[in-house]
N, C-alpha and C positions, 0 to 999 in steps of 0.2 A: 407480110401478110395483110391484106386489108380488111378492117374491122368497122363496125358502126356501134356507137353508143348514143343514148338517149337520155338527157336528164329531165326527169319530171319533175318540176318543182313547183313551189307555191303560188308563182305568178307567172312562168314562163316553162314552155316544152322546148328543149333545145336537142339538136342534132350534131352530131359530127362523124365524119367519116374520114378515116385516115390509113395511111399505111404505116404500121408499127415494125421497127426492127429495134427488138431489145428496150432500152429506155428512151430511144428516139421516135419522133412521130411527125410524118409529113401529111399535113391536112389536104385531103381532096376536096371537102364540103362542108360548110358549117351554116347551119339554120337555126334560127330563134323565131318562136310565136309566142305572144302573149296570150296565155290560156286562161288565167284566172283560175285555176283549180283551186285554190286555197280561199277563194272568196267566201267568207260567211263561216269557215270551217271552226274558227277560234270560239264563235257564239254557239254553232249548232252540233258541233262535233261530228258532222257527216260532210262527205263530198257531195256537192250538189249535182242534180240530172246536167243542168246547163253546163257545168263545170267539166263534167265527165264527157260531154257529149263536144266540147271544144278540144277536148286532147284528144278523143278517138278520132275527129276530123284530121288533125294536126298528124297523128301518127299514121294514119292513110297515105297522106301526102310524103310522109318520109319514108314509109315502107316501099314506095316506088322508087324514091331516090336510092335506098339501099340496095334494091335490086338492081336497078340500071347501072351502078358502081360495082357491081359484084361482091359486095362484102358480106361477110358471115352473118348470120342470123344477128341481129343487133342486142346488145345489152342496155337493157332499162334500168336505170338507177332512179328511186323515188325517195323524196327526202321528208321535210317536215310536215306539209299537209296531210299526204298520205300516212304518216306515221300517227299523226293525231287524231285522223278520221276513224270512226267505228267501221266504215264499209271500205276501207284501204286496203285489206287483203282481197276483198271481193272484186275490188276496181283492178287489182292486179293482175288476177286471175282471169279476168275477162280480158285483158290485154294479151296474156300469154295465149289464150283459145282464140281470139280474134286474128291476132297478127303473128303468131307463131314467134314473137320475141323472147328472149331471156328476160326474166324480171328478178330484181333484187331490191327489198325495202332496206336503206341504210339506216342504223343506228345513228344518233348524234354524233358519235364518238366515230363512226366510219365515216359520216360525211366531212367530218372535220379533217381527218387524215388523208382523205382521197382529194380534197380541196388543197393540202400541203402539198399532196404527190403532183397534181397537174401544175400548181405554181412553181415547182421546182424544176420542171422540164428545162434544160438548156442554162440552167443557173446552178451556180455554186455559192453558198454562203460562207462568208469568212468571220461573221459574228452573230450573236442572237440576234434573230429576226422575227417579227409578229406577224403571221399572214393571217388576213380577215377577209372573211367570206360573209358578206351581208346580204341575205338571201330574203324571201318574202316573209318566210315563217319563223326562220332562226338565223342566227349569227353564229358562224364557228371561230374560234381563235385558235390558233396553234403557234406555240414558240418553238423555234428550231434554230439549229446551227450545222455546223458542217457535219456532225454525226448524226444528224436527224431531228425528228420532234422529241421534245423533252416535257411538253406540257400541252393539252389540247382540251378543249371543252366546247359544248355546243349549247347556245343560250336562246330563250325563246324571245329573241326581241328583233324578228323581222319586221321589214317594211310593212307589209300586208297587216301583218298581226297588229302591230302599233298604231296603224293608221285606223282600222276599225275600233281599236280600243280607246283612243285619246283624240283623233283629230277629226271632228264633226263638222265645225264650221268652214264656211268658204270665202276667204281665206280661213286658216286656222287663227284662233284667237290667242293673244299672248299667254292666257292660262293655260289652254290646251297645250302649246309647245311647251311650256314649263314643266306641267305635269307629264306629259311624255317624256322629257329629257330627265326629269326626277326619277321615273320607273327605270329608264335604262341605267343611269347612276347608281341606283341600291341594287339592282340586280349584280352588277360589276362589282360592286365592293363585297358583295355576298358570296360570290362565286368564284372571284379571282383572286388567289392569296397575295398578300403585300409583296412579298419576293418577286413574283412574278411580274407585278405591276412595275417595277423597278429594272427589270431583266433586259427587255429588248434595246437594241440600239437603233433598229430601223423597223420599217414597217412595209409590207407588200398588201395591196388590196385586191381582192377578185371580185367579180360579179357587176351587176350593172349600176349599183349605186355609186361604186368608187370609179369606175370607168367613165358614165356619165360626167361625173365632178371632174373628171380630166379633160373633157371634152368642153365643157363650160368654161372652165378657167381659162383655156387656150382660145375662147371664143370662136371655136370652130362653126363654120357657116352650117354644117353637117357632120353627123357623127363618121369619124375616120379611125379605123381601127389601128392602122399604122402609126398614126400620130399619138394615139391614145396609149399604147403599149410602151412601158417604161417611164411614162410621164410622172413626175414627180410634183404631187398636191402639197401647199403647205398647209399648216393648221389655220393661218390666217385666211387663207382662200376658202375654206370649208366653211369657216364662220361667215364669211362674205356670202359665199353662195346659198348657204343656209337662208339669212336675212332676205334676200333677192326672193328665193323660191316660196319662202312662206309667206311673202306679203302678196303673191299674185293669186288671184282667183283662177280657178282649175281652167277655164276657157283660155285665160292669158297664159297660163303655164303651159299648155298643151302646144301654144306655138312658139314656144322657147327653141331657138335654134339647136341643132344636136340633141335634143332631150325627145325620145321617142314619145310621142303623144299619148300612147296607151301607158306608159309608164310615170306621167304626170301625176295621176292621183294619189301613187305612193311615195313619190322620191322625197317629199319632205321629211317623212319619217325615217326614211333610209338615212338621208344627209344626218338628221338628229343624232342617229347610232354612229356614224362614223365620226361627229365632231366630240361625242362623249367619250368615245374610244381614244381618241387622241388625246383629249385633255388627262383621261384617267392613267394612261401610259405616259404621259408628258412626252409626247413624240412631237416633232415638229413638221413632218413631212410624212406622207405615205405614198408610195410607188403603185400606180394603177398596172395590172396584170391582166393582159386579155387570156392569159392560159390559167385555168380554173378547174372545178370538180369534173367537168366534163372531159376535158385533156385526160385526167386521171382516170376518168371510167374507160376511155379508150385504151389505155394501158393494161386496165384491169380486164376489159374485155379480151384481149389478145392473150393474157395469161390463162383466162378462163375456159378458152378452146381446147 
């Protein structure tokens, strides 16, 4: 069965078309466009007309791909920015009307569990592992093992949200970086029980902050998905990359090899989240995964037909 899934996130709109058989997935097409839908939502509480238009343009292109590959009508999952916006339901209804896609607004819990499901494709856990999905508006954490998830939480500490709240100078000042990190630490300590902080033996990181760190740590001249997937990033390397990226003005950050230029404005906040998570959970490494919520959505799309 050929299915299509689209993840409308705070910073990106992504497509996967895949052939699904049971719990296995064979990718036919994958696309990512930075659409910045969540830009300003933390402040205004609404999706902007410009952000909506960027998403609509991207969905029009994705619609052509879905039709060309003969996939069933795409399942669109929407996450943090749409959850937070007062016009989020109106935005999704227009997508359904305009493109004929099936739409689903995920709760924070559903987003966390779907990210875990995607990251687990083709993988078996032998011990307790923490799956981390650092998004634009929120970060999802799932503790799981061979029996499946045992704890999950969605936290409002995404890369876009934190950048807009805390990182205003170019480059960010030491005080801004410290305040951003403190906000992340306080939320982690408030929302994560102490026994969970000591539970995981390993970590798996989904989404662009982690995968970009994997590319940067390898000093890749350009982003290479095959070399990124499964790469283990040390806590020391995360600290090093944060210091490097935070010291660069945006114009220079955009030129860093393997860092997508349009991701440069929010990468520092994303890496702060990664660093604080590894420190809080006392984890020495995190493994980058190219499989994430989008892959989980493809499995969900097949089940819901």
